[in-house]
N, C-alpha and C positions, 0 to 999 in steps of 0.2 A: 912817204907818200902812200905806198901800198897799204900800210897799216891804217892810215887815216881813212882811206876809202872803205876798207873792210869794216871799221867801226861805224862809219856813216851808214853803210848798207844794212848792218845789223840793227842800228837804231831805227832806220826807216821801216825795216821788216817788222820789228817789235811794235812800232807805233801803229802800223797798219793792222796788225793782229789785235792790238788793244782796242783800236777803234771799232773793229768788227765785233769783238766781244761786247763792247759797251752798247753798240747799236742793237745787237741781238737781245741784250738784257732789257733795254728800253722797250723794244718791240714786244718782248714777253710780258713785261709789266703792263703795257697798254692793252695787250690781248687779254690778260687776266682780268683787268678792270672791266673791259667791255664784255667779255664772254666767260668770265670765271664761273658764274652761276650756271650757265648752260653746260659747261664742262663738268661741273659737279653733278648736274642733273643726269647727263649721259652716263657718268660713272656709276651713279646710284641705280639707274635703270638697268645697266649691264649687270651689276651685282644681284639685283632683284630678279632678273631674268633667270639666272642660275638657280636661285632659291626657289623660284616658281616651278622650274623643271623638276627640282628635287621633291617638292610638295606633290606635284602631279604623279611622280613615280611612287611616292609613299601611298597616295590615295589609290592608285591602280593596284599596288601590291596588296593593300588591305582588302580591296574589292575581290581580287582573285582568290585570296585566302578564304574570304567569306563564302564565295561560290563553291570552292573546293570542299570546305567543311560542311556546308549545307547539303551538297550532293552525297558526301560520304555518310553523314548521319541520317539524312532523310531518304537515302537510297533512291534519289530521283534521277531519271535519265534525260529529262527535258532541259533546255537551256534556261537557266534561272536568271541570267544577267538582266534581261528587260524588266522583270518583276522586281529584282533587287534594286535596279536604278530608280524605280518609283519610290521604294522605301528610303533610299539614300537622300532623297530630297523632301522627306517628311518634315512637317513643321507644326508648331503649336502657337496659336494666337492667344495672347494673355487677355484675361477679361478686362472690361472697362473699369478703371480705377477713379473715375470722377466722383463716385460715391463709395468711399472705402468700406462702409459698413457692409459686411457679408462677403467681401471679395475673397477671403480665405476659402470659404466653402465653395464658391464658384470655381476658384483655381483648383481646389481639391477634386471637384467633380470632373473638370476638364482633364486633369492628370490621370484620373481613374479611367476615363474613356480612352485617352491616348494610350495608356499602358495596355488596356484590354485589346484595343484595335491592333497595336503593334505586335502583341503576342499572337493574335489570330493570324496576322499576315506571315509571321515567322513560321507558325504551325503549318500554314498552307505551302510554304516553301520546303519544309522538311516534315512531311506527313508521318514518317516512321519514327520520329524522335519522341522520347518520353518527356515527362514534365521537367526533370532536371536538365536534360539536354536542351529543351526549349528555352529555359532560363539562360543557359550559357550562350546559346545561339543568339538570343535577343541582345545580350551584352556585346557579342561579337558584331552584330549589325549596327548597334549603337556606336561602337568604336569606329567602324568604317564610315558611318554617317558623320561623325564628328570630324574625321580627317577630310572627308569630301567637302564639308562646310568650310573648314579652314582654307582649303585650296581654292574654293569658289570665291570666298571673301577677299583673299590676298590677290587673286587674279583680277577681280573687279577693280580694286584700287590701283593695281599696277597698270591695267589697261586704261583706266580713267586718267591716271597721272600722265601716262605717255601720250594720250590723246589730247589732253588740255595743256601739256607741258607745264603743269603746276609744280613748282619747286617745293612748296611747303607741304603739299599733299604727299609727294614722294618722300620728303624728309621725315614726316611723321611715321609713314609705313616702315621706312628703313630703321627708325629708332626702336620700334617694337618687334622687328623681324627676328632678332636673335631669340627672344622669349617665345615667339610663335613657333619657330623651328624646334626649340626644346620641347614644347608641348606636343608638336606633331611627332617627333621621334619617340616620345613617351607613349603616344597613342599607338604607334606601330608595335611597340613592345606589349602594350595592353591587348591588342587584337590577337597576338600570338598566345598570350596567357588565356584569354577567353576561349580560343579555339581548342586549347589543351585542357581547359578546366582547372588551371592552376590558381592558387590563392594570390591575391594582390595586396599591396601595402595597405589599402583602405580596409582590408579585412581584419585588422588588429582588434577592433571592438568585438566582432563575432567570435574571434579566436579566444579572447579572454572569457566571454560568456560560455563558449563551448567547453572550456576547461573547468569552469564552475559547475556545469551541468553533468559532467561525466558520471556515468553509473547511476543516474537518477531518472525518474519518470518524467516524460515531457508531454505537454499538451499544446494544441494549436489554439491561438487566440487571434482574433481579427484577421487581417489579410497577410498571409505568408509569414506570420510571427509565431515562434514556439517559446514556451516558458516552462521553467522547471523550478520546483521549490527545493532548496537545499539549506542546510544549517551551516552557519559560518560564525565563529566566535560567539556562539550562544544566541545568535540572531537568526530569524527566519528570513532567508534571502530568496526573492523571486527573480531569478536570472532569465533574461529574455534576449533573443537575437532573431534575425531573419532565418527562415527555414532554408537549410542547405541540403546537399552541397552545390546545388545549382546557383548560378549568379543571381542574387536577389538582395534587395534592401528592405522590402516589406514596408509596413506602415507602423513604425514604433510609437508614433503619437497616439494612434487609436488604441494600440495594445496597452500602453501605460494608462491611458484614461480608463479602459475597461478594468484593469487590475485595481486601480484606486477605487472605482465605484463599486466593485465587487466587495470591497472591504469597508465601504462607507467612509472612505477617507482616512481610515486608521493605518496610515503608512508613515513611518518615522522619517524616511529619507528616500529620495530618488537620486541614484548615482549613475551618471552616464559616462561611457567610455567610447572615445572616437579617435581617429587619426586627425592631425591638424598640421597645417603647413608651417614648416620651421623657417626661421630667419637664416640668411646666409651666415655661415660661421658656426651655427649650432650643430650639435651632434645628432645624427639619425638615431632614433630609439629612445631619446631622453623623454622623461615624463614630467608633465606639469599639472598642478592641481588648481581648480578654480570653481567658480559659481556660475550656474546657468545651464541652459540646454545645449549640450555639445552635439550638434547635428547640422549637417549642411543641407543642400537642396534649395528650393525656392522659398522655403520658410513656412509652408503649411503645417508640417509635422511639428516644428518648433513651436508654432503658435498654439497648437492643441496641448502640448505638454505644459507650456507656460500658463495657459488658461486653467488647466486642471490643478496644477500644484498651487497656483495662487488662490483658487477657490477653497482649498482645504488647508492652506498655510503650511504646505509641506516643503521642507528645505530641499533645494535642488543643487546638487554638487556635480562636478565634472572632473574627469581625468583625461588628458590628451597625450597621445604619443606623437612626438615630432617626426616629421618626414617631409621631403620636398614634394612638390606637386607632381613631379615625374615619378618619384618612388611610390606615390599613392595609387597610381594606376598601372604600374609595372609589377611583374612577379615579386612576391614578398621577399625582401632581403633578410638575411640572417639576423641583423641587428634589430629589425622590427619584430621578428618572430620571438627572439629571446626576451624582448621587453614584456611579453605577456605575463610571465611569472612575477616580474617586478610589479606589474600593475595589480595583480592579485594580492601581493603583499601590501601594497598601498591601500587597496580596498579594505583589507582586514584592519589596518590601522585606523582608517577613517571611521568605519562603522563602530569600532571599539571605543574611539574617543568621542564620537558624536551621537551615539545611540545607547540605549540600555538593553540589557539581556531580555530576550523574548520579544523584542521589537521586530516589526516587519520592515524590510528594506527592499526596494526595487533596484536591481542592477541591470542596466540596459547596455548591451554591446551593439554599438551603432556602426553600420558600414556594409559593404558588399561581402556576402558570405560565400562567394564562389570558391570551390575547392575545400570548404570547411564544413564538415558534417555536424551532426548534433552532439 
């Protein structure tokens, strides 16, 4: 009898526990159906709140580094933060594109005005800086501006999503947030490189041109571009790059156009070298060969080059060095620097196979020349 009572009590106890667990499971299922999206929304907002705080810290760190560097180089004792804050919200309004004819030259003019104004503002913040330092400081302020812009945009959509409780708005932001954070971390590294005047990954084109120019006479053409005439494989090579070692990209489109017109179009080939974003899984420093104008930016310089080579029917070749978007703006890695000699070897092969002896070839090293001399 005692054994029967014990088994009955155990069964009753197990049955009650099972009922309780089943009830909790049903309640959880119902709550998830009714409030699952809200729970996901709160979770995403909580995750993004942490990312936003990190972005704010990065932006503040870049701003503090910029102020410190400006004071050290410019030897200024005044508080530069208010004037820097104005620069960090600088913007450019694109020209009207309803009538596309002539938009390139409008855009080019606005970019010139913006560049001139930005340099003047930096010069006022660091009056004791020389031209090389002004270029580096301009790059530093640009990096801080980019970080500040990323922070403001992410904050805008985060607050808007939280205010409207829009699940799909927050979902889209969460999907791109890992890429945004990667770019922000790379910009932090870039600001440190600009502050110290170190070469960055995007400088592989100027590095190649600098190696070709070594021990030869140079002259300045157009805006912030230097060119040198060297002999390579029995050909006359006009190697050009932005003027260094300050952070500078110059206007290679104008320079190439000037060199072509100086020789009445008697150019056998234009060969451009630049960094390019690699696919995931590809090796940093690998080289690819192609056709076309290898140059980034808004497209004004590429337009000028394409117009000029089309006018004179000049072949336009390109060599790119693969790197990630983060590696392009961070201090130059060893794999990228070592690719320069391999690029020169490929240049020799191309001009030997595609041109004849005594021909004239333009080799343009495209990119930011910070930390890379002539």
